N, C-alpha and C positions, 0 to 999 in steps of 0.2 A: 482475474477469474472478470471481472465485469468489463473489464476491452474485450476480451475473448467472446462473453458472451453475447455481448453487442454487434460484434462480425458474424454470428450463427445465421440470419439471413441470406446475409450478402456470399456468406462461402456458400451455402444452397446454392442460392440459382447459379453461381457460377460452375458448382461440381456439377451439379445435374443437367446442365446446358451442354458437357461433353459430347462429341459425336464417334460413339464407339463401332459405330456400323460396322465398318470396314476390319477391327479388331476381331470382333466377337463372330463376324463372317469366317475371317482366316482361320482362326482355332476351330472351329465348329463345335462353339457351346451348344448353339440352338438344338442340337442332335441331343442333348443328353436327356436322360430317360428319370432323372432323380437328380436335386439338387441337396448337398449336405453342407451345414454350416460349421464352422468351427471357430467359437472369438470366445473371450471370455471377459466379465466385468461390463462396461458402459458398451463396450464392441458385443457382446452376446444380446445387450437388448436393442442392438440397431440389427442383428440378427434376426430376432423375434421379430418387428415391424415388417423387416423385407420379407419373411417367409412368408406370412399372408399376402402380401402384393403379388410374389411370384407365382405362389399357389393358384391364386384367382384369376393371374392372365397367361400363365401357363399352362394352367392344369396338369402338372406335374408334383409329387410329392416332395417337398421342402421340409427337411428337419434339423435337427442338430444334432451332432456328435462331440462329446468331451476328448478333449486334444488328448487326456492322455489315453485313449484308446491305440495313437502311435506313440505318443512320448512314454509310455510306460510298456505298451504293451504290444504285442506282434503288427497290430494295423486292423482291415477288414475289407473286405472286397469291395472296393466303386468303383469296380471297371464300368464303363458304359456313364460313368456318371457325372456332374458338376463339384468339384468341394469349392467351398467360398470361406477364404479365410480373412477374417477383418480384424484389425490391429492398427491401432492407432501410431505406433513406435516400429512395429515387423522386426521387433528384437526379443520377443520372449522366447525362450526354449520351446519350451512346452509346440507353440504354431509352429517356429522352426521346422522341427521334427514332423509336424502335422502336414505340412508342405511338401514337404521331400516324401513323407509317407504315402501321399496318397496320389500323389504322382505316379509313385512305383506299383501302386496297386492300381492303376488305372485307369485314374481319375484326370479330367479336366481341371488345374486349378486355379484360381484365380483369385487372386490377392487385393483389397482395398485397404490399402496403408496411405500414412500422412508422411512417409519418411521416404524418400527414395533411395533407391540403392539398399534398400534395408532386406536383412536375410530372407525374410519372408516372401520380398515382392521376386529376388530372385531368384527361390525356388519355383515362383510362377508361372503358369504359360502366358496368364494374361494380369496385369496389373492397372487397376486404374487408382488414381492419385486422388486424393482428398482434396488436396491444393489449398490449406486451410491457413499455411503459412505456420510459423513456429508458435505454438501453443505452451506456456510456461506455469501456468499454474499449473496443480496437483490435480484437482478435478477436470476432466476432460469436457469441455462445450460445443467449441467451435467443430471441434471432430467428429463429435458423435453427430451432431445434425450433419455435418458435411461426407460422414459416411453413410448416410441415410440417403444423401443426395447421388453419389458415386453409384449405389445400388440401382437410386432411378434410373439413371443415365445408363446403367447395364440394361434395367429391364426393358427400355426405351428403343435401345438398338436391336433387342431382340422381336419387340411389337410395336411395329409404327404406330398402329392404332393408339397404343397407349403412349409413346412419345408424344403426338399430338397432345392427348390431354395434360401430361404434365407439362407441357410448355403454357400450355394455359393457365398452369396451376402458379409455375413458375414467375410469367408476366404480372400476377397475382402479389404474389408474395415481394416481389419490389417495391410496392407502393404500399405495405402491411405494417404498421406501427406494431413490435411486439411487449408493448407495456399496458398490461392488461385493465380495462376500466375498476375492476374489484381486487386490485392488487394488495393495498392495503388492509382488506377485510381478510383475505389469504394470508399475508402472515401474520395477522393478529390471531387466526385459530390458529396456526403453527406455533406461534408463541406459547398458548395456552396448552396445546398437544402435549401431550406423554407419550400416546401410541396412535397409529396412522396407517389406514387402508389406503391405496391408489389403486382405484379401478378403472379397467376400459374391457374394451372388447377389439378385437382386430387387431388391425395396427396399434389399436390406444392401449392393448393390455402389453406391447413391448414397449412402449412409452410410458405406462404405469412401472413397468420394472427398472428403466432409469430413475425417473422422478424418484421412486421408494431409495434407490442407491445414494443419489445425491440428496435427500435429507440424510441418511445416514452419513454419509463424508464431508458434508458440510456442517451440519446443525446438530450431530450427534444425536440423532431425532430416530425411534425407533419406528419402521416403515416399512409394511407389506404391503407386494404388488398382488393382485387376485384379479382373475378374469369376473364379470359381474357375473356369471351363472354359476361359475363356482363358489365363489365367494357366500352364495345363499346356504351353503350345506353346511360343515362344522365351525367354518371361520365367523358364519355370523353372532355364535354364541359368544364371543369376545367382545360384541357391540353392548351386552349386558355390564361392563364397565366403561368409564369414558373413554371416546376414542372419535376422533376427527375422520371421516369420510371423506374424497378426493376421488371425483367424476372424470375422467380426462372421455371426454366425448368428441369426436374426430366430425360427427355430423352426417356420418352416413345411416341412411334410414334404415338400413337392415340390422344394425342394432341399436335403435333408438328404444323400442319394446324393451330386451333385457337391460338397458342401462334405470329404464323409467323405474322398472320391478327394483332394483337393488336401491334406487335412492329412495324408491317410498317406506321399503322395509328398513332403511335405516335412518328416515326421519321418524317412522313409527317408533320406534326404542329410543329416541330422543338423541341420536347422535349428530353433531357438529358437520352438518353433509353442505360440502362444495363441489358444485360442476362448473368445468369450464368448458369452454367449444372453439372452433376458429370463426361462428357466427358473432360473438361477442368482439371480435375485432373489424368487422366486417368483409372476413373472408368465405367465400363461398365455391363451390366447385372446384374443390381441391382434392386432388388424388390422395387416397386415405394415407399415403408415406408422407405426403407434403403435409398433410392435417395432422399428422404425427408430432412433425418436423417442427412445427411451427407451434403447439403444443410445449416442449420442450423447450425452445427459445425463450415462451410466456417463462416458464415455471424455472427457468434459471436464475431471474435475475429477481423473481420472490423469492428465493430462496437462499442466494446472495444475501439479498437486505436482511432475511431473517437469520443468517449464521451472524452477521455482523451487529445485530440488535442482542443476541447470546452472548456476544463477545469474543466470539472465536474468529477463526484466523480461515475463510474458506481457498486461500489460496494454497495455505498448507495445512492441513491438516496433521495433528498433531504427531499420529501412529502410521503416515501413508507417506509414499514416495509415487514421485513424477511416473515412471519406468518397474511396472512390476514383475521382477522376472519369475517365472513359475515352471513346473516340472511336469 
């Protein structure tokens, strides 16, 4: 996991730099009136991140469909839409059924995978490689960040002006360290914690889901992801018990007030509140998706060291396997 997490930003920059313009034009992806994402686990967190970026740039609805709609049910009408399936292995039966079922129901199926010639890729009209190379640790790291990058490359082909901003972000990330200046403080907070809220908005919300998942997966630590606005409703009550709060701030101006409000409320009730952003590392003017990818690359290293400090093996969590076959 240490080696693979360290490769995450290089994988992001390479995958996001793919030129998909000709392939996208050939498949008519730009004509889609809606985009549905289908994924599980870390890949579903990626889908969440990309959904905000795609909706902002394309102005069409992007929402998640459960794979069981196709794997256990008869499917739904997705005519005129694109279906984006994200899977590092491309091997899970439910995602294969989803790819085939969505195509049969009229969708343009796009697959983001790290495994060439996988069953999901074969069923897709357009396959976008993550290109991360072999990933051996059970917790996915570089393939998660690479999946965000592959989605970035797809959106760059659909919206050339976005492609220019994405290129600028890639150039910035090539020179950025992913060692956070407060890494020791963050690790100490996790080691003290029994319950963690991970909070974000926009693409940071999807990143929050992935960080919460990794805390469970690697550290056996109870963690939940929330939007900064949603957490101020019922979930705020849990702050009456000891609670650590990690806020992922992508640096986008339109989410600052919401994150500030959540931070103030949790600090007021005595929570251990930590907040990180790309600016902490000197990165500015990133696309929101690139900012989310950077924060994941930062957090993977901190979570890894937390797991080791707890005496756990983050490469092979006791109850998990690398490829999860679901139906």
